[in-house]
N, C-alpha and C positions, 0 to 999 in steps of 0.2 A: 527562314527560322529565326530573325528577328523579329520579326513582323507577330508570328505567332506569341515571342516572350512578352513585347511589348502589350500587345491584345491580352493577352492571360493578367497582367499586372496593372492595365487598367480597368481591366475588370473587376479584379478582388479589389483595387484604391477605391472605384466609384462606390461599388457595394458596401463596402466599409461605412466609407463617408456619407454615403447616404443613409444607412441603418444607423448612425449617430446624429444627424441632424434630425430623427423624426419621422413620424407617420402622418403623411397625407396624403389623401388621393388627388388624383389627377384632376378629376371633376371639381375640387377644393381649391385647386390651386388661384393663387394672386395673380396680377401682375408683374410683381416682384422675384414671385416663383418661376415664370413663365422666362422672364429676361435670365432669369440665372440660368435655367437649364438650358436655355440659348448660350449662353456664356460656356457654358461647362462643355456641352455638344461640340461647339467649336474647337476648343481646347484640347477636347479629347481627342477630336480628327485629327489635328497636327500632332499629337504623342502618338496616336496611334499608328501615324502613316511614317512619321518623320520624313526624310528626303523624298521617299520614292510613292510617287502622288500616281504610280501606275494603277490600271484597271485590275490585272492579277493581284497586286498587294490589296488594293480595295478588298477584294472576294479573299484571300486569305484570312482578312482581321473579319471579314464578317462571318466568316466560316469558323476561325475560331470563337468568337464570340457567342455564337450560335452553340458550337459544342462547349462551352464552358456554362451556358444559361442550364443545357440539358442536362449534361453532369453531375451540377448542384443540386438542380432537383432531384437524379435520381441519388445522392447522396443522401438530401434530406429525407426522402422515402425510405433510407434503408437505416436511418440513425434518426428517429423521430426527434430526439433530445435536439437536434443540430439545429432545425424545423423552428424550435422554440428561439431558440439564439438569434439566426437570420433572419426570420418572417416576426419575430415578437408575438406577445401574448395579449387578449383581452386586458385594460384595465376598465375598472370601474373607477368613475367620474363622481357621480351623483348617487347617493344612497340614501332611499327613501326623502327624498325633495331637500338634502343636505350637501354641499358640493363640499367633495372633501380636496383642501386646499395643496397640499404635498401632489398629489398626485394631478392635477392640473397643470400644476406648476411645472413638472419633471416635463408633462407631456407638450407641454405649451400651447394650452386651450384654455382658453375663460371663458365666462358664463355667456358672454356673445355668442360665441359657437353653437354651446350647448343648448338653448333658449332657442338659436336657429334653425337646430336640428329636432328639435322638440316642434316646433311652429310645422316646419316644412314635412314631417313625419309623418305625428301625430294631430298637428292642430292645436297643440298646448301651448297655453301664454305664459304661464308661468311654473317657478321651480317648485313648488309645492307639488304640480301636479304629476310632477314625475318620481318614479319610483326608484328606477335605474337609467344613467347613463352613461353608454359603455363605448369607449375608443376602441374600436375594432383594429385587429391586426394589419388591416387594408386601409385604416387612415380615416374611415368613417365612423359617424358616430352614431349608436343604436341608443335609441331611447324606449324604455318600457312602462307603459302610464301606472298611473297609483292607480287603485280601487277609488271608485268613486263611491261616496258615501251619500 
């Protein structure tokens, strides 16, 4: 029972911590992010298993985490307002070629990130060519090009 409680506590704690630290998809992780995730993974493993490193305890922890994830997805389906709290909502970062500095600062996204997404996804090179840049809830940046004149 202790393993189940440890797993649930770590699941909730990590969910809150990663939600508070912002959105970034795994595809966009930096080497620093990868190292941080590896360290967090190791620390989490030690906290989850405690002193019992048996196969059974490991399986109990894994099953608990999977059931917690399924339960959370069912909870979000039943209460759609909680999905916004847990997963976030899309955020407009650029409108009609003008950056919205406050939102960019809050999301920890800079113009370089937006211009990189514009080049990769739409072949756009300048800010004025962007009608909308939207930070999606999964951490990707969607670019809607401005109308060509």
